[in-house]
Legacy VTK file of the C-alpha trace (Angstrom):
# vtk DataFile Version 3.0
C-alpha trace
ASCII
DATASET POLYDATA
POINTS 108 float
86.989 94.772 -43.778
86.439 93.044 -40.437
84.668 89.742 -39.941
81.895 91.469 -37.991
81.205 93.860 -40.848
81.442 91.140 -43.520
79.056 88.715 -41.780
76.635 91.302 -40.389
73.064 90.399 -41.341
74.088 87.588 -43.688
72.279 84.306 -44.118
73.733 81.266 -45.874
72.034 80.555 -49.200
74.203 77.606 -50.294
77.136 75.488 -49.146
79.553 73.835 -51.552
82.150 71.230 -50.675
85.410 70.988 -52.566
88.141 68.299 -52.518
91.879 68.801 -52.806
92.687 67.150 -56.115
96.327 66.460 -55.253
95.434 64.429 -52.168
92.829 62.119 -53.704
91.841 59.448 -52.860
92.346 60.996 -49.402
89.430 63.348 -48.784
90.781 66.746 -47.768
87.899 69.191 -47.845
87.342 72.895 -48.359
84.037 74.657 -47.801
82.586 77.487 -49.842
79.487 79.278 -48.556
77.370 81.623 -50.627
75.300 84.181 -48.740
71.895 85.555 -49.705
73.468 88.899 -50.684
75.760 87.157 -53.237
78.967 87.378 -51.204
80.836 84.209 -50.256
83.465 82.796 -47.952
85.867 79.878 -48.182
87.796 77.818 -45.668
90.287 74.972 -46.155
89.630 73.107 -42.925
87.258 73.342 -40.011
88.279 76.048 -37.595
90.975 77.538 -39.798
91.093 80.957 -41.399
87.988 82.151 -43.231
88.395 84.177 -46.416
85.665 86.590 -47.527
84.852 87.400 -51.158
82.550 89.647 -53.141
81.025 86.651 -54.960
80.870 82.874 -55.280
82.947 83.154 -58.450
85.871 84.762 -56.617
85.704 82.238 -53.779
85.671 79.397 -56.334
88.669 80.907 -58.152
90.519 81.036 -54.831
89.918 77.335 -54.139
90.560 76.226 -57.714
93.932 77.977 -57.749
94.990 75.712 -54.888
93.823 72.671 -56.872
90.500 72.076 -55.179
87.681 70.632 -57.261
83.970 71.024 -56.602
82.522 67.783 -55.208
79.105 68.498 -56.773
80.785 68.045 -60.184
82.113 64.588 -59.254
81.243 62.078 -61.975
81.883 58.509 -63.041
85.246 59.403 -64.535
86.366 60.873 -61.204
85.169 57.734 -59.429
87.271 55.560 -61.745
90.303 57.852 -61.629
90.408 58.119 -57.844
88.757 54.877 -56.747
86.220 56.754 -54.637
82.480 56.342 -55.190
80.531 59.569 -54.690
77.678 57.600 -53.115
80.029 56.415 -50.360
81.287 59.911 -49.509
79.770 61.937 -46.686
80.551 65.616 -46.714
81.700 67.031 -43.389
79.723 69.277 -41.085
81.815 72.206 -39.933
81.071 74.670 -37.196
82.687 78.071 -37.193
83.979 79.224 -33.840
83.783 82.696 -32.343
86.893 84.705 -33.047
87.935 82.534 -35.979
90.578 84.321 -38.038
89.120 86.140 -41.044
90.659 87.840 -44.060
88.668 89.772 -46.599
90.035 89.313 -50.113
87.095 90.779 -52.046
87.961 89.839 -55.622
90.194 87.004 -56.710
LINES 1 109
108 0 1 2 3 4 5 6 7 8 9 10 11 12 13 14 15 16 17 18 19 20 21 22 23 24 25 26 27 28 29 30 31 32 33 34 35 36 37 38 39 40 41 42 43 44 45 46 47 48 49 50 51 52 53 54 55 56 57 58 59 60 61 62 63 64 65 66 67 68 69 70 71 72 73 74 75 76 77 78 79 80 81 82 83 84 85 86 87 88 89 90 91 92 93 94 95 96 97 98 99 100 101 102 103 104 105 106 107
């Protein structure tokens, strides 16, 4: 599936930010977007390859396999373990660029 076909008519319903567990306390982000039709995409860094999935679950599995953890689940134990207070963290703002490389994975 091409990027044009995957993204055609889609609107973003939710954005999740994930952190690479192995790099903490350094904040290396991944982004997961869920679209109104239930599909999702994931990206490890701004401007890098986008991966398309049939659902949020598959996109989350993809990130979790590479040891990313969902920032929304960050709690007091994580703050103590990594020495990073969630209140002090600002999630990035990424812009996709035209022609960005895309790979459709579907299920994962």
